N, C-alpha and C positions, 0 to 999 in steps of 0.2 A: 170821606177823606181819601187821599190817594197815597200810594206807596211807590217808590221808585222801582223800575224794572229790576228784577233779580232779588227783590227783598225777601220773598219766600224761600228762595234758594239759600239765602244767607242764614235764615233762622230755622230751616228744616234740613234734616238728613235722614238716613235710614232708621235712626233711633227715635227722633222726635216726630211725633205725629202732628197732623194738621189740627186736630182737636186742641192740643196744647197751645199751639200758636193762635188759633181762633179765639180761645178764651182769653189769652193775653192781650190780643188786639182789642177785645171787647172790654178790657179793663178788669177782668176777673182773675182771681188767683186759681189756676187749674188744680185738679186733683192729680196726684202722682201715684200710680199703681206700682208697688214694688215687685220685682221679679222673684219668683220662688227660688229657693236654694235647696239643693238636695231633696227635691220633691216635697219641700215643706213650705207652707204658706207663711209669709212673714206676719208678725204681730206688732203693729197693725198692718193690714194688707195695703192700705193707702193712706196718704196724708195730703193736706192742703199745702200747696207750694208756698214758700216764704215770700214770693213776689210774683207779679204777673210777667216778669221778664223771662224769656227762654234761656235755657242753659247753653252756654258756649262750651262745647264738649272738650275743647282744648284751649287753654289759655293762650292768647296771642303773645308771640315773642316780640320784645321791644327793647330798644337801646335807650329808651327814655329814662332820664334821671329825675323824674317828677318826685315830689315829696309824697311818698306812699302813705304817710300818716293821714293826710287829708282825704285820700280816696278809699283807704282800707275799710272804714265803717260801712261803705256802700257796696262792697264786693264780698261775696261769700262763696264757699264751695257749694255745688249743686247737691240737692237732697239725695239724688239717685246715682250720681256719677262722681266719683272722687277726684277725677282729673278735670272736671268741668267747673266753671265759675259763672256767676250771674250777678246782676245788679239787684240791690235790695234797698228798701227805705231804711233810714237810720233808726226808726222806732221799733 
């Protein structure tokens, strides 16, 4: 399959690695490794992502007046970034 030019720049940044994106493009839910806090390893240290979609680290600003009730079941906060959002399945 082919992706438009600039696709990887859209889904990658300094925080998101290519491995995360590659697994998502392969239809796999990637593993997310949590960052240590105060030299302490999180418990658990990693989790399986809730979907194969990459995290949008900053929610887009929009003046859209769409009915958010219809889309909210498919949007969640990212597992490792509280300001990020991602698309998920409804189940």
